[in-house]
Backbone bond lengths (Angstrom), bond angles and torsions (degrees), N, CA, C in turn:
res aa  C-N    CA-C-N  psi(-1)  N-CA   C-N-CA  omega(-1)  CA-C   N-CA-C  phi
1 M - - - 1.456 - - 1.524 110.61 -
2 W 1.336 117.04 -47.37 1.468 120.82 -178.84 1.521 110.90 -60.86
3 A 1.333 116.90 -40.91 1.465 120.07 -179.36 1.521 110.62 -62.18
4 R 1.321 116.77 -40.87 1.474 120.19 179.24 1.524 110.30 -66.10
5 T 1.321 117.24 -41.32 1.460 121.41 178.46 1.517 110.49 -64.11
6 Q 1.320 116.52 -42.67 1.463 121.37 179.50 1.530 110.42 -63.51
7 K 1.342 116.70 -41.64 1.468 120.54 178.07 1.525 110.06 -63.19
8 A 1.317 116.74 -43.70 1.462 121.05 179.53 1.521 110.59 -60.67
9 F 1.321 116.44 -43.42 1.464 120.77 179.03 1.519 110.63 -61.51
10 S 1.337 117.25 -44.47 1.461 119.50 -178.57 1.519 111.35 -65.72
11 C 1.328 117.85 -30.99 1.466 121.27 177.17 1.521 111.38 -65.21
12 L 1.331 116.80 -36.68 1.455 120.98 -174.16 1.520 113.53 -101.08
13 S 1.319 117.74 -12.32 1.461 119.99 -172.46 1.522 113.02 -66.34
14 G 1.332 117.80 -19.47 1.452 119.88 178.56 1.514 113.32 -69.92
15 M 1.306 116.55 -17.77 1.454 121.44 -177.48 1.521 109.33 -124.98
16 L 1.315 116.60 101.70 1.455 120.51 179.52 1.517 110.95 -55.87
17 G 1.316 117.36 -38.92 1.458 121.54 178.95 1.519 112.18 -59.10
18 E 1.322 117.30 -36.97 1.460 120.80 178.93 1.523 110.45 -64.47
19 L 1.305 117.20 -41.13 1.462 119.57 178.58 1.526 110.79 -67.17
20 Q 1.326 116.74 -36.89 1.467 119.89 176.99 1.525 110.28 -64.20
21 I 1.320 116.46 -43.66 1.460 120.82 178.66 1.524 109.61 -62.57
22 A 1.317 117.36 -45.23 1.467 121.14 179.81 1.527 111.17 -58.91
23 E 1.319 117.23 -41.13 1.460 120.64 179.21 1.527 111.47 -63.97
24 L 1.320 116.18 -41.00 1.458 120.05 179.61 1.529 111.74 -70.28
25 V 1.333 116.65 -35.43 1.464 120.45 174.29 1.534 109.09 -61.32
26 A 1.333 115.65 -44.07 1.470 120.13 179.97 1.527 111.72 -61.75
27 R 1.315 117.13 -28.02 1.471 121.25 177.99 1.528 111.94 -81.28
28 G 1.342 116.31 -5.97 1.455 120.65 176.25 1.513 115.61 93.05
29 L 1.339 118.38 11.93 1.454 120.84 -179.42 1.527 110.95 -73.33
30 T 1.322 115.56 149.53 1.465 121.57 175.35 1.526 109.20 -80.29
31 N 1.326 116.41 169.28 1.469 120.09 176.95 1.528 110.80 -58.27
32 A 1.319 116.29 -41.49 1.472 119.69 -179.95 1.524 110.53 -63.60
33 E 1.314 117.33 -43.31 1.463 121.06 179.54 1.527 111.91 -65.73
34 I 1.326 115.98 -38.69 1.470 120.31 177.23 1.517 109.66 -64.25
35 G 1.326 116.60 -44.74 1.457 120.89 178.76 1.523 111.75 -57.95
36 T 1.300 116.35 -44.96 1.466 121.08 178.59 1.528 111.02 -62.43
37 A 1.325 116.13 -44.97 1.469 120.67 -178.42 1.526 112.33 -63.44
38 L 1.340 116.63 -35.06 1.469 120.92 -175.87 1.532 113.39 -102.65
39 W 1.325 116.36 4.49 1.467 121.11 179.95 1.527 112.59 59.81
40 I 1.327 115.77 41.37 1.465 121.30 175.68 1.525 107.53 -130.94
41 S 1.327 116.41 164.90 1.463 119.62 -178.41 1.531 110.82 -74.73
42 Q 1.314 114.18 158.43 1.459 120.31 176.22 1.528 109.79 -60.45
43 N 1.321 117.28 -37.24 1.460 120.81 178.53 1.530 111.34 -65.29
44 S 1.325 117.50 -36.84 1.475 120.32 176.86 1.518 110.73 -62.83
45 V 1.313 116.74 -38.92 1.466 120.78 176.94 1.522 109.45 -63.41
46 K 1.320 116.36 -46.43 1.470 121.88 -179.58 1.529 111.09 -58.54
47 Q 1.323 116.16 -45.41 1.471 120.13 -179.80 1.525 111.20 -66.92
48 A 1.327 116.65 -39.69 1.466 120.27 178.37 1.527 110.08 -63.16
49 L 1.328 117.16 -41.79 1.457 120.09 178.71 1.530 111.49 -63.43
50 K 1.314 117.44 -39.08 1.471 120.32 176.40 1.522 110.82 -59.38
51 R 1.341 116.14 -46.01 1.473 120.12 178.17 1.522 110.90 -62.02
52 M 1.318 116.36 -43.52 1.463 121.00 -178.85 1.523 110.99 -63.90
53 F 1.322 117.49 -41.67 1.461 120.88 178.50 1.525 110.37 -60.58
54 R 1.346 116.40 -42.50 1.471 119.84 178.84 1.524 110.58 -63.42
55 K 1.322 117.02 -46.59 1.470 121.00 -179.34 1.522 112.18 -59.63
56 L 1.332 115.76 -38.80 1.469 120.82 -175.98 1.525 112.86 -92.64
57 N 1.328 116.17 -4.75 1.464 121.94 -178.56 1.530 111.24 56.98
58 V 1.314 115.45 49.91 1.470 122.41 176.95 1.520 108.67 -125.61
59 S 1.326 115.44 167.17 1.466 118.39 -178.85 1.531 112.87 -125.86
60 S 1.317 116.93 5.93 1.466 118.54 179.47 1.523 111.22 -149.67
61 R 1.313 114.81 162.00 1.457 121.10 176.89 1.529 110.17 -62.39
62 T 1.332 115.83 -38.65 1.466 120.84 -179.36 1.520 110.91 -62.60
63 E 1.331 117.21 -44.49 1.467 120.67 177.74 1.525 110.73 -62.01
64 M 1.319 116.69 -43.18 1.458 120.82 -179.55 1.525 110.57 -60.71
65 V 1.309 116.50 -47.85 1.465 120.42 -179.80 1.526 110.08 -62.67
66 G 1.335 116.78 -38.36 1.465 120.24 177.57 1.510 112.27 -60.26
67 Q 1.331 116.89 -42.52 1.465 120.56 178.79 1.514 111.77 -67.41
68 L 1.304 116.89 -33.23 1.454 121.33 -175.57 1.524 112.83 -97.23
69 H 1.304 117.49 7.52 1.461 122.58 -175.00 1.531 112.78 -51.90
70 G 1.316 117.76 -44.62 1.469 120.95 -178.72 1.507 113.43 -66.15
71 I 1.316 117.57 -26.41 1.463 122.35 -178.10 1.524 110.34 -86.41
72 L 1.316 115.29 -43.66 1.453 120.45 -173.39 1.525 112.86 -81.83
73 G 1.326 116.01 -14.66 1.466 121.71 176.54 1.452 111.86 64.16
């Protein structure tokens, strides 16, 4: 489990914004709410999530949060 979490972190650690988005997803915010919180468009959030899903090889927000659980606390 730790190795998977560590790999997930290294995939996203290059982009601070990605980690911020992941944290807000883990809190249950919608794309629109995340966009408002980070001063970016809802479409930017959507595109970032697509990139993050590809990097982490997941297909849902729930899977992503599960992989990042150890990091996001």
